[in-house]
N, C-alpha and C positions, 0 to 999 in steps of 0.2 A: 458744053461747057460743062454738065457738071463734072464728066470726068476731071476736066483740068482739076475742079479745087474738090474731090475725089485722092488722087495722085497727088496734091499739095500736101495733101491732108492726113489721108492711108499710108499702112506698107505698104509693104507688098503681099506680106503677110496677113494681112488684113483686107488685105482684097481679094483673095485669094481665100480667105475662108468666109469672104461675104458672098463668087460666086458657089460657092459648094453650099453654103447654104442653102439661097435659088438656086439649087435643082434641085437638094436634098426637099424643096420649099413643094415645088413643082411636082415634082414625082412619085409623090405623098398626093395631096388632093388630084394627082390623073391617077392612081390608082383607087382612091375614094371614086372619086364620078366613076371610071369603071366596076365598083361593089353596086355603087349608085344604082346602076342600068338596069346593070345580073339581074338588082332583087323587082325595079322595075319592069322588064323583062314575064322574072318568075312572076310576079301579081298577074299582070298580063293572063300566063300565061293558066294561072290556077282560078281565073276568073271564071271566065269562056269554060272553063268546066263545070261549073262550079252551074252554069249557062243551060250545061247542058244534061246535069241532073235535075235542076228546077223545070226546064221544059218533058224529061220523062215523070217525076211526078206528078207534075198537075196532067199529062198527060192520061196517068193510074189515077188520079181521079176521075173522074171524066167517065172514065171506061167501066169502076167500083161503082159510081154512081147511077150509068148507062146499069149498071147487073142486079141494085137496089131498087130502081123504078123501075125493074121487068118482077125481081121475085113481090113486089110491091103487088105492080098487075093479076101475078098466077094467085096472089091468097084469095 
């Protein structure tokens, strides 16, 4: 019904222009969604790397504590 109203008031060129505009908006939004998904994947991947590095730092700090405790016992 809406298309029938539009067909009565819009010329063929206006309808074609509207259709092209809608396709352009769809493509633009689709591209932005893909960029956001790629950024999200990258951030999640970097988060895993940071977690691994933090875990290594915690382990190294534990070893340093043990070495300091041994050093105190030797003195």
